[in-house]
C-alpha positions as CSV (number, residue, x, y, z in Angstrom):
1,M,22.0,-6.7,25.8
2,N,19.1,-9.2,25.5
3,T,16.1,-8.1,23.5
4,L,12.7,-9.5,22.6
5,H,10.7,-8.2,19.6
6,L,6.9,-8.4,19.2
7,D,4.9,-8.1,16.0
8,T,1.3,-9.4,15.4
9,G,1.1,-8.2,11.8
10,P,-0.3,-10.8,9.3
11,D,1.4,-9.2,6.2
12,W,4.8,-8.2,5.1
13,R,4.9,-4.4,5.2
14,G,7.4,-1.7,6.2
15,G,7.1,-2.4,9.9
16,Q,7.9,-6.1,9.6
17,A,10.8,-5.4,7.3
18,Q,12.3,-3.0,9.8
19,A,11.8,-5.3,12.7
20,L,13.7,-8.1,10.9
21,L,16.5,-5.7,9.8
22,L,16.9,-4.5,13.4
23,V,17.0,-8.0,14.9
24,R,19.6,-9.1,12.3
25,G,21.6,-6.0,13.1
26,L,21.5,-6.7,16.8
27,L,22.5,-10.3,16.4
28,A,25.4,-9.2,14.1
29,R,26.6,-7.0,16.9
30,G,26.6,-9.7,19.5
31,H,23.4,-8.8,21.2
32,G,20.5,-11.2,22.0
33,A,17.5,-10.8,19.8
34,E,14.4,-13.0,19.5
35,I,11.0,-12.5,17.8
36,V,7.5,-13.3,18.9
37,A,5.3,-13.3,15.8
38,V,2.2,-14.9,14.5
39,R,2.7,-18.4,13.1
40,D,3.2,-18.8,9.3
41,T,3.3,-15.0,8.7
42,P,5.9,-13.7,6.3
43,L,7.8,-12.2,9.3
44,A,7.9,-15.5,11.1
45,K,9.0,-17.4,8.1
46,R,11.7,-14.9,7.0
47,A,13.1,-14.6,10.5
48,Q,13.3,-18.4,10.8
49,D,15.0,-18.6,7.4
50,A,17.5,-16.0,8.7
51,G,18.4,-18.1,11.7
52,V,16.5,-15.9,14.2
53,R,14.8,-17.6,17.1
54,V,11.1,-17.2,16.6
55,H,8.3,-17.8,19.2
56,A,5.2,-18.4,17.1
57,V,1.8,-17.6,18.4
58,C,-1.7,-18.7,17.3
59,P,-3.2,-16.5,14.5
60,H,-6.5,-16.5,16.4
61,F,-6.8,-14.1,19.3
62,R,-3.3,-12.9,18.5
63,R,-3.0,-10.4,21.4
64,I,-4.2,-12.9,24.0
65,S,-2.0,-15.7,22.5
66,M,1.0,-13.4,22.5
67,A,0.3,-12.2,26.1
68,R,0.3,-15.8,27.3
69,M,3.5,-16.6,25.4
70,L,5.2,-13.5,27.0
71,R,4.2,-14.6,30.5
72,G,5.9,-18.0,29.9
73,L,9.0,-16.5,28.3
74,L,9.4,-14.0,31.2
75,R,9.3,-16.9,33.7
76,D,12.1,-18.7,31.9
77,Q,14.3,-15.9,30.5
78,N,15.6,-12.4,31.3
79,F,15.3,-9.6,28.8
80,D,16.6,-6.1,29.1
81,I,14.4,-4.6,26.4
82,I,11.1,-5.8,25.1
83,H,10.3,-3.9,21.9
84,A,6.7,-3.9,20.5
85,H,6.8,-3.0,16.8
86,E,3.1,-2.2,16.4
87,P,0.1,-1.4,18.7
88,H,-1.3,-4.9,19.0
89,G,2.1,-6.2,20.2
90,L,2.1,-3.4,22.7
91,T,-1.3,-4.5,24.0
92,A,-0.1,-8.0,24.4
93,A,3.0,-6.8,26.4
94,W,0.7,-4.6,28.6
95,L,-1.6,-7.5,29.2
96,A,1.3,-9.7,30.2
97,G,2.7,-7.1,32.7
98,V,5.9,-6.8,30.8
99,R,6.7,-3.4,32.2
100,R,7.3,-5.0,35.6
101,R,10.0,-7.4,34.3
102,A,11.8,-5.4,31.6
103,S,12.1,-2.0,29.9
104,L,9.2,-1.8,27.4
105,V,9.8,0.1,24.1
106,V,7.3,0.6,21.3
107,S,7.7,1.7,17.7
108,R,5.2,4.2,16.3
109,R,4.9,4.1,12.5
110,V,1.7,6.0,12.0
111,A,0.6,9.6,12.6
112,Y,-2.9,8.9,13.6
113,P,-3.9,10.3,17.0
114,L,-3.5,7.9,19.9
115,S,-6.8,6.5,21.1
116,P,-8.1,8.7,24.0
117,G,-9.6,5.7,25.9
118,R,-8.1,5.1,29.4
119,A,-7.0,1.5,28.6
120,A,-5.5,2.5,25.3
121,M,-3.5,5.4,26.8
122,A,-2.4,3.2,29.7
123,R,-0.4,1.1,27.2
124,Y,1.6,4.0,26.1
125,L,2.0,5.3,29.6
126,A,3.6,2.0,30.5
127,V,6.4,2.2,28.0
128,R,9.8,3.8,28.8
129,R,10.4,4.9,25.2
130,I,8.3,5.5,22.1
131,I,10.4,5.3,19.0
132,A,8.8,7.4,16.2
133,V,9.8,6.7,12.6
134,S,10.0,10.4,11.8
135,R,9.8,13.8,13.4
136,Y,6.4,14.1,11.8
137,V,5.2,11.1,13.7
138,A,6.9,12.3,16.9
139,A,5.0,15.6,16.7
140,S,1.7,13.7,16.4
141,I,2.4,11.8,19.6
142,V,3.2,15.0,21.5
143,T,-0.1,16.5,20.5
144,C,-1.8,13.6,22.3
145,G,-0.3,14.8,25.6
146,L,2.6,12.4,26.1
147,D,5.9,13.6,27.5
148,P,8.2,14.6,24.6
149,S,11.2,13.4,26.6
150,R,9.9,9.8,26.3
151,I,9.9,10.0,22.5
152,A,12.9,9.3,20.3
153,V,13.1,9.6,16.5
154,V,14.8,6.8,14.6
155,H,14.3,6.8,10.9
156,D,13.9,3.6,8.9
157,G,17.0,2.1,7.4
158,V,17.4,0.1,4.2
159,P,20.1,-2.1,2.6
160,V,21.9,-0.3,-0.2
161,P,22.4,-3.0,-2.8
162,P,25.0,-2.9,-5.6
163,P,23.8,-1.1,-8.8
164,C,21.4,-3.1,-10.9
165,T,23.2,-4.8,-13.9
166,T,22.0,-4.7,-17.4
167,A,21.2,-8.4,-17.2
168,E,19.2,-8.0,-14.0
169,R,17.2,-5.1,-15.5
170,A,16.4,-7.2,-18.6
171,A,15.3,-10.2,-16.5
172,A,13.1,-8.0,-14.3
173,R,11.4,-6.3,-17.3
174,A,10.9,-9.7,-19.0
175,R,9.2,-11.0,-15.8
176,W,6.6,-8.2,-15.9
177,G,6.2,-8.2,-19.7
178,V,7.8,-4.8,-20.3
179,A,9.7,-4.1,-23.5
180,E,13.0,-2.2,-23.3
181,S,11.5,0.5,-25.5
182,E,8.8,1.1,-23.0
183,L,9.0,3.6,-20.0
184,L,8.0,2.0,-16.8
185,L,6.8,4.1,-13.9
186,G,6.2,2.3,-10.6
187,C,4.9,2.4,-7.0
188,V,5.3,-0.2,-4.3
189,G,2.8,-0.2,-1.4
190,Y,-0.4,-1.4,0.1
191,L,-3.4,-0.5,-2.0
192,L,-5.4,2.0,0.1
193,A,-7.1,5.2,-0.7
194,E,-4.8,7.3,1.4
195,K,-1.7,5.8,-0.4
196,G,-2.7,7.9,-3.4
197,Q,-2.5,5.3,-6.2
198,E,-5.6,6.7,-7.8
199,V,-3.7,9.9,-8.6
200,L,-1.1,7.8,-10.6
201,L,-3.9,6.4,-12.8
202,H,-5.1,9.9,-13.7
203,T,-1.4,10.9,-14.3
204,L,-0.9,8.0,-16.7
205,A,-4.0,9.1,-18.6
206,L,-2.6,12.6,-18.9
207,L,0.8,11.2,-20.2
208,E,-0.8,9.0,-22.9
209,E,-0.6,11.5,-25.8
210,R,3.0,12.6,-25.1
211,F,4.4,9.3,-23.9
212,P,2.3,6.5,-25.4
213,Q,5.1,4.1,-24.5
214,C,4.6,4.8,-20.7
215,R,3.3,2.0,-18.5
216,L,2.6,1.9,-14.7
217,L,3.4,-0.9,-12.3
218,L,1.6,-1.1,-9.0
219,A,3.2,-3.6,-6.7
220,G,1.2,-4.6,-3.6
221,R,-2.1,-5.9,-2.5
222,G,-4.9,-4.2,-0.6
223,P,-8.6,-3.5,-0.4
224,Y,-8.4,-0.7,-3.0
225,R,-7.4,-2.9,-5.9
226,G,-10.9,-3.4,-7.2
227,H,-11.6,0.3,-7.3
228,L,-8.3,1.0,-9.1
229,E,-9.0,-1.7,-11.7
230,L,-12.5,-0.2,-12.3
231,L,-11.0,3.3,-12.6
232,A,-8.4,2.1,-15.1
233,R,-11.1,0.6,-17.3
234,E,-13.0,3.9,-17.2
235,L,-9.9,5.8,-18.2
236,R,-9.1,3.2,-20.9
237,I,-5.6,2.6,-19.6
238,L,-6.1,-0.9,-18.1
239,D,-3.8,-2.4,-20.7
240,R,-1.0,-0.1,-19.7
241,I,-1.1,-0.9,-15.9
242,I,0.6,-3.9,-14.3
243,F,-1.1,-5.0,-11.0
244,T,1.4,-7.4,-9.5
245,G,-0.3,-8.2,-6.2
246,F,2.1,-9.1,-3.3
247,V,5.6,-9.6,-4.6
248,D,7.9,-11.7,-2.5
249,D,11.1,-10.7,-4.3
250,V,10.4,-7.0,-4.6
251,D,13.9,-6.5,-6.0
252,S,12.5,-7.7,-9.4
253,V,10.1,-4.7,-9.3
254,Y,12.7,-2.0,-8.5
255,A,15.1,-3.4,-11.1
256,A,12.5,-2.9,-13.9
257,L,11.6,0.7,-13.2
258,D,12.6,3.9,-14.9
259,L,11.0,6.2,-12.3
260,F,9.5,5.6,-8.8
261,L,6.4,7.5,-7.8
262,F,5.2,8.1,-4.3
263,P,1.8,9.8,-4.2
264,S,0.9,9.0,-0.5
265,L,-0.4,11.9,1.6
266,A,0.6,12.4,5.2
267,E,3.0,9.4,4.9
268,P,4.9,8.8,8.2
269,L,8.1,8.1,6.3
270,G,7.8,5.7,3.4
271,S,10.0,2.6,3.4
272,S,9.4,1.8,-0.2
273,L,10.6,5.3,-1.2
274,L,13.8,4.6,0.8
275,D,14.2,1.3,-1.0
276,A,13.8,3.0,-4.4
277,M,16.3,5.7,-3.6
278,A,18.8,3.1,-2.3
279,R,18.7,1.5,-5.7
280,G,19.4,4.8,-7.5
281,I,16.0,5.1,-9.1
282,P,14.9,8.7,-9.7
283,V,11.9,9.4,-7.4
284,I,9.0,11.8,-7.4
285,A,7.0,12.2,-4.2
286,V,4.6,14.6,-2.5
287,A,5.9,17.0,0.2
288,S,3.8,15.7,3.0
289,G,4.2,13.8,6.3
290,G,7.8,12.7,6.8
291,I,8.8,13.0,3.2
292,P,10.7,16.3,3.6
293,E,12.9,14.6,6.1
294,I,14.2,12.4,3.2
295,L,13.9,14.5,0.0
296,E,15.3,17.8,-1.1
297,D,13.6,18.9,-4.2
298,G,16.0,19.1,-7.2
299,K,18.8,17.6,-5.2
300,N,18.0,13.9,-4.5
301,G,14.6,13.7,-6.1
302,R,11.6,15.7,-7.1
303,M,9.2,16.8,-4.3
304,L,5.8,18.1,-5.3
305,V,3.9,20.7,-3.3
306,V,0.6,19.1,-4.2
307,G,-0.2,15.5,-5.1
308,E,-2.3,16.2,-8.2
309,P,-2.1,14.4,-11.5
310,E,-1.0,17.5,-13.3
311,A,1.9,18.0,-11.0
312,F,3.0,14.4,-11.3
313,A,2.6,14.5,-15.1
314,G,4.8,17.6,-15.3
315,A,7.5,16.2,-13.1
316,I,7.5,12.9,-14.9
317,S,7.6,14.6,-18.3
318,R,10.6,16.7,-17.3
319,L,12.6,13.7,-16.1
320,L,11.7,11.5,-19.1
321,Q,12.8,14.3,-21.5
322,N,16.0,14.9,-19.6
323,P,17.7,11.5,-18.7
324,P,20.9,13.1,-17.5
325,E,19.0,15.1,-14.8
326,A,17.1,11.9,-13.8
327,A,20.4,10.0,-13.5
328,I,21.9,12.8,-11.3
329,L,18.9,12.7,-9.0
330,G,18.9,8.9,-8.8
331,A,22.6,8.9,-7.9
332,A,22.1,11.6,-5.3
333,G,19.2,9.7,-3.8
334,R,21.4,6.6,-3.5
335,A,24.1,8.7,-1.8
336,T,21.5,10.0,0.7
337,M,20.5,6.5,1.7
338,R,24.1,5.4,2.0
339,D,25.0,8.4,4.2
340,R,21.9,8.7,6.4
341,F,19.4,5.8,6.0
342,T,21.1,2.5,6.0
343,A,20.1,-0.5,8.1
344,D,23.3,0.1,10.1
345,H,22.3,3.7,10.9
346,M,18.9,2.5,12.1
347,T,20.3,-0.3,14.2
348,E,22.9,2.0,15.9
349,A,20.3,4.7,16.6
350,T,18.0,2.1,18.1
351,L,20.8,0.7,20.3
352,A,21.4,4.2,21.5
353,V,17.8,4.5,22.5
354,Y,18.0,1.1,24.3
355,S,21.1,2.1,26.2
356,Q,19.6,5.5,27.3
357,T,16.4,3.7,28.4
358,L,18.3,1.2,30.5
359,S,20.5,3.9,32.0
360,E,17.5,5.9,33.1
361,A,15.8,2.8,34.5
362,G,19.0,2.1,36.5
363,S,19.4,-1.3,34.8
364,Q,22.5,-3.0,33.6
365,P,22.4,-5.2,30.4
366,K,22.0,-8.9,31.2
367,K,24.6,-11.2,30.1
């Protein structure tokens, strides 16, 4: 099977990580897989470093540049599947008339309603399959009036690395200036209001009297950072918070943590939550969006009914005071990832969607 993958994203976020994991998985299974991405973006660079063939487009007028690139590629090569991993890539594919030359598939990673405009809807009507990252996202697509039979759910997958060693943990904590006697809470994600990091600052303030050795690490960049820093000053906890900005080697973040917190509301799935669980870190998250498709409260993590500081503080206190329970939840979370959410699971599920799409279109994979 010959596939082409489209992504115009300028940053390295969950969607870009999943696109590269999928492409690498396809190549490992003997399929053709190439990427069209914006020049000098993290995805383009990491894919090239991994030996993936990358077609780089100009960062200006990304959709138009990608559409032109696609027209040229389709003149010279045959593809069975063209997979847009985000909406702007889908726009480029639609502008290039991809649907007339190959089976067009798009990933949907957000639960926002589809734009009701005629042109916007035409893009999604042109695809043969919409791959939703969770059942929660799939339901949001159905409410926009699209045929449920054209929607497939494929959960994200993550690598499950070996357990962190004592030396790796010590090196990671030294990197972030965290003493072994301190308790480090952490969250990885883009800094936005809807991601809920503000709740964690109020939570840390509530924990100050009982756990003065607690600190909070927020990994990621985003437009909300200034607001969060100002709030931390107002709460007088700025010295207990580590703002890392974008971290290229995010393993050094996870290795340093005692607990992973995920306060996001209406989260489509949460790839950083999956990463934390794959590393055996005890997690606490809010029961919203696609999170209940991952977590079972008290079995592989703690899942809060409401994402309020008091609820987070109570769950954190319980696990910090009961390390054996925290260790059991961390191990169970790792087992959940190994059994259901690996990169191999994601790749195989996506391949099944491709095969069904080609079968319904009456196409045979090109050699």
